[in-house]
C-alpha positions as CSV (number, residue, x, y, z in Angstrom):
1,M,81.7,101.8,102.6
2,F,83.1,100.3,99.4
3,T,82.6,102.4,96.3
4,P,84.7,101.1,93.3
5,K,87.0,103.7,91.8
6,T,87.1,102.0,88.4
7,Q,84.9,99.8,86.3
8,R,87.5,97.0,86.5
9,I,87.3,97.0,90.3
10,E,83.5,97.1,90.3
11,E,83.3,94.1,88.0
12,L,85.9,92.1,90.0
13,A,84.1,92.9,93.3
14,K,80.9,91.5,91.9
15,R,82.4,88.1,91.3
16,E,81.3,85.5,93.8
17,D,84.9,84.5,94.6
18,R,86.0,88.1,95.1
19,M,83.2,89.5,97.2
20,P,84.4,87.9,100.5
21,T,87.8,89.6,100.1
22,V,86.2,93.1,99.6
23,Q,83.9,92.5,102.6
24,K,86.8,91.4,104.7
25,V,88.9,94.5,103.9
26,D,85.9,96.8,104.4
27,G,85.5,95.3,107.8
28,L,89.1,96.0,108.7
29,F,89.1,99.6,107.7
30,V,87.2,100.9,110.7
31,G,86.9,104.7,111.1
32,K,89.6,107.0,109.7
33,T,92.2,104.7,108.1
34,N,95.8,105.7,107.2
35,T,98.1,103.5,105.1
36,Y,101.9,103.3,105.2
37,I,103.6,101.3,102.4
38,D,107.3,100.3,103.0
39,F,108.1,99.5,99.3
40,A,111.6,98.2,100.1
41,N,109.9,95.5,102.1
42,V,107.0,95.0,99.6
43,R,109.1,94.8,96.4
44,P,110.8,91.4,97.3
45,W,107.5,89.8,97.9
46,S,107.1,89.3,94.2
47,E,109.7,86.6,94.2
48,K,107.6,84.5,96.5
49,L,104.2,85.5,95.1
50,K,105.3,85.2,91.4
51,W,103.4,88.5,90.7
52,H,104.0,92.2,91.3
53,V,102.1,94.9,93.1
54,S,101.0,97.7,90.7
55,P,101.1,101.1,92.5
56,N,98.3,102.4,90.4
57,R,95.9,99.5,90.9
58,L,96.8,99.5,94.6
59,K,95.9,103.2,95.0
60,Q,92.6,102.7,93.1
61,F,91.7,99.7,95.2
62,L,92.5,101.4,98.6
63,K,90.7,104.6,97.6
64,S,87.6,102.5,96.8
65,F,87.1,102.3,100.6
66,E,85.5,105.5,101.9
67,S,87.3,105.4,105.3
68,V,90.8,105.4,103.7
69,G,92.4,108.8,104.1
70,S,96.2,109.3,103.8
71,I,98.2,106.7,101.8
72,K,101.9,107.2,102.3
73,W,104.5,105.5,100.1
74,Y,108.2,105.2,101.2
75,Q,110.8,104.5,98.5
76,G,114.4,105.2,98.0
77,E,115.8,106.9,94.9
78,L,119.0,105.9,93.2
79,V,120.3,109.3,92.4
80,G,121.3,109.7,88.7
81,D,119.5,106.5,87.6
82,P,116.7,107.3,85.0
83,H,114.7,104.2,85.9
84,S,114.6,105.1,89.6
85,R,113.6,108.7,88.8
86,E,110.8,107.4,86.5
87,E,109.5,105.2,89.3
88,I,109.1,108.2,91.6
89,K,107.4,110.2,88.8
90,K,104.9,107.3,88.3
91,L,104.1,107.4,92.1
92,E,103.6,111.1,91.9
93,R,101.1,110.6,89.0
94,C,99.3,108.1,91.2
95,K,99.1,110.9,93.8
96,Y,100.6,109.0,96.7
97,E,102.0,110.9,99.6
98,I,105.6,110.1,98.8
99,R,108.6,110.1,101.1
100,T,111.9,109.4,99.5
101,K,115.6,109.7,100.1
102,S,118.8,108.8,98.4
103,V,119.8,105.1,98.3
104,K,123.2,104.7,100.0
105,I,125.7,102.6,97.9
106,M,128.4,100.9,99.9
107,K,131.4,99.1,98.4
108,L,132.3,96.0,100.3
109,P,135.8,94.6,99.8
110,I,136.2,91.0,98.8
111,D,140.0,90.9,98.3
112,V,141.3,87.7,99.7
113,S,145.0,88.3,98.7
114,S,146.0,89.3,102.2
115,I,144.2,86.5,104.2
116,S,144.6,82.8,104.5
117,L,141.9,80.9,102.5
118,Q,141.0,79.1,105.8
119,S,140.3,82.4,107.6
120,P,136.7,83.5,108.2
121,D,137.7,87.2,108.6
122,L,136.3,88.3,105.2
123,L,133.2,86.2,105.5
124,K,132.3,87.9,108.8
125,K,131.4,91.0,106.8
126,F,128.6,89.0,105.0
127,M,127.2,86.6,107.6
128,R,126.7,86.2,111.3
129,K,129.4,84.7,113.5
130,S,126.9,82.2,114.8
131,L,126.5,80.8,111.3
132,L,130.2,80.8,110.5
133,R,130.9,78.8,113.6
134,K,128.8,76.0,112.1
135,Y,131.0,75.9,108.9
136,S,133.9,73.5,108.6
137,I,137.3,74.7,107.5
138,E,136.6,73.1,104.1
139,T,133.5,75.2,103.7
140,V,135.3,78.5,104.6
141,E,138.1,77.6,102.2
142,F,135.5,76.9,99.5
143,L,133.8,80.2,99.9
144,N,137.1,82.1,100.0
145,N,138.1,80.4,96.8
146,K,135.0,81.8,95.2
147,F,136.1,85.3,96.2
148,K,139.6,84.4,94.8
149,E,137.9,83.5,91.5
150,M,136.2,86.9,91.4
151,N,139.5,88.6,92.2
152,A,141.0,86.9,89.2
153,Q,138.3,88.5,87.1
154,G,139.3,91.9,88.4
155,I,136.5,92.1,90.9
156,Y,137.7,93.3,94.3
157,S,134.5,94.8,95.8
158,I,130.8,94.4,95.5
159,E,128.0,97.1,95.9
160,D,125.4,96.9,98.7
161,R,122.5,99.3,98.5
162,K,120.7,100.5,101.6
163,C,117.7,102.8,102.2
164,N,115.8,102.1,105.3
165,F,112.6,104.0,106.2
166,D,111.7,102.2,109.5
167,V,112.4,105.3,111.6
168,E,110.4,107.6,109.2
169,I,107.4,105.3,109.0
170,G,107.4,104.7,112.8
171,T,107.6,108.4,113.4
172,D,104.8,109.2,110.9
173,M,102.5,106.7,112.5
174,R,103.1,108.2,116.0
175,I,102.6,111.7,114.7
176,D,99.4,110.7,112.9
177,D,98.2,109.1,116.1
178,L,98.7,112.3,118.1
179,R,97.5,114.8,115.5
180,D,95.2,113.2,113.0
181,N,92.6,111.2,115.0
182,V,93.4,108.0,113.1
183,D,91.4,105.0,114.1
184,T,93.0,102.3,112.0
185,F,96.6,102.1,110.9
186,V,97.4,99.9,107.9
187,L,101.1,99.0,107.4
188,W,102.5,97.2,104.3
189,S,105.6,95.5,105.7
190,G,106.7,92.5,107.6
191,D,109.8,94.1,109.3
192,S,110.5,93.4,112.9
193,D,111.6,97.0,113.5
194,F,107.9,98.0,113.5
195,A,107.1,95.9,116.5
196,D,107.5,98.7,119.0
197,P,105.5,101.4,117.3
198,I,102.7,98.9,116.5
199,K,102.6,97.7,120.1
200,S,102.3,101.4,121.3
201,L,99.4,101.9,118.9
202,L,97.6,98.8,120.2
203,V,98.2,99.8,123.8
204,N,96.6,103.2,122.9
205,G,93.5,101.4,121.7
206,K,94.2,101.8,118.0
207,K,93.4,99.2,115.4
208,V,96.5,98.0,113.4
209,V,96.4,95.9,110.2
210,L,99.5,94.4,108.7
211,F,99.3,93.7,104.9
212,A,102.0,91.2,104.1
213,T,102.5,87.7,102.5
214,A,102.9,84.4,104.2
215,G,106.4,83.6,105.4
216,R,107.5,87.3,105.2
217,V,106.2,88.4,108.6
218,S,108.8,88.6,111.4
219,R,108.4,86.6,114.5
220,E,108.1,89.8,116.5
221,L,105.1,91.0,114.5
222,N,103.4,87.6,114.6
223,A,103.7,87.7,118.3
224,L,101.6,90.8,118.4
225,V,98.5,89.0,116.9
226,K,97.5,87.9,120.5
227,E,97.6,91.6,121.4
228,G,95.3,92.7,118.6
229,L,97.3,93.0,115.5
230,F,95.5,91.7,112.4
231,I,97.6,90.2,109.6
232,F,96.1,90.2,106.1
233,D,97.7,88.0,103.4
234,I,97.9,90.1,100.2
235,F,97.6,87.0,98.1
236,E,93.8,87.5,98.4
237,L,94.1,90.9,96.6
238,R,96.0,89.5,93.6
239,D,93.5,90.3,90.9
240,F,92.8,93.8,92.3
241,I,96.4,95.0,92.6
242,C,98.7,92.9,90.4
243,W,100.3,94.0,87.2
244,N,98.3,93.7,84.0
245,G,98.6,90.2,82.7
246,E,99.4,88.6,86.1
247,E,95.8,87.9,87.1
248,S,95.3,84.6,88.9
249,S,93.2,82.8,86.3
250,K,92.1,83.0,82.7
251,E,88.7,84.0,84.0
252,A,90.2,87.2,85.6
253,L,89.0,90.4,83.9
254,K,90.9,91.5,80.8
255,S,92.0,95.2,81.1
256,T,94.2,97.8,79.6
257,K,97.5,98.9,81.2
258,D,97.4,101.3,84.0
259,P,97.2,104.9,82.8
260,I,100.7,105.9,83.9
261,S,102.8,105.8,80.8
262,G,101.3,102.4,80.0
263,A,103.1,100.8,83.0
264,P,101.7,97.6,84.5
């Protein structure tokens, strides 16, 4: 059953062009429904969509469906960074079940002073060998010269950040399946690492719905559609869950900013 949590959602849901979306989602959330949001996977979708997911609006929308129970949000924290800490605080105010851990920062060397400019040794750290084999010597030399230009500017390493929750999410889904009598599992991600836990849930007779965006779902997950996985394109939810001011049309409802420090 759909019971809008805010006036904004209620008015949107009454629109002729939005009613089918609400009905479709309501039909997917069968029985007790738990949601798992892999934000490291969701955040980059904004580049393709040209709009952003608002945590507050998303929570309000999901909680408008009576069958939705637990909503777990997984996000890394950059220790010592005020913006990262504030993001976690906003999620806490939205009352998500938050799982977080420290983002690992790795320094990757890009010093080409000790290698030949025609050597692929340094490039191997950043791309697959199968791709490198397709490059000509001229291409390898060109890329190494780019590193050399950075070295001349005093840059000898770059930072890579990593914070993967695939294991935690997969484990939580299995635990909920065993302990919580969940009927429908809703995963916000498109990562291939979830293929095995999703397949296990489907084999156990559970319903699994993947919320993602076109072109960002792995081949392994797409292959599970024939086994019962349902993939829902979040583009259909834009006006319900996007940042204030990013609605899809001029006719979309005007609204105030979300009540979490005025954030979108």
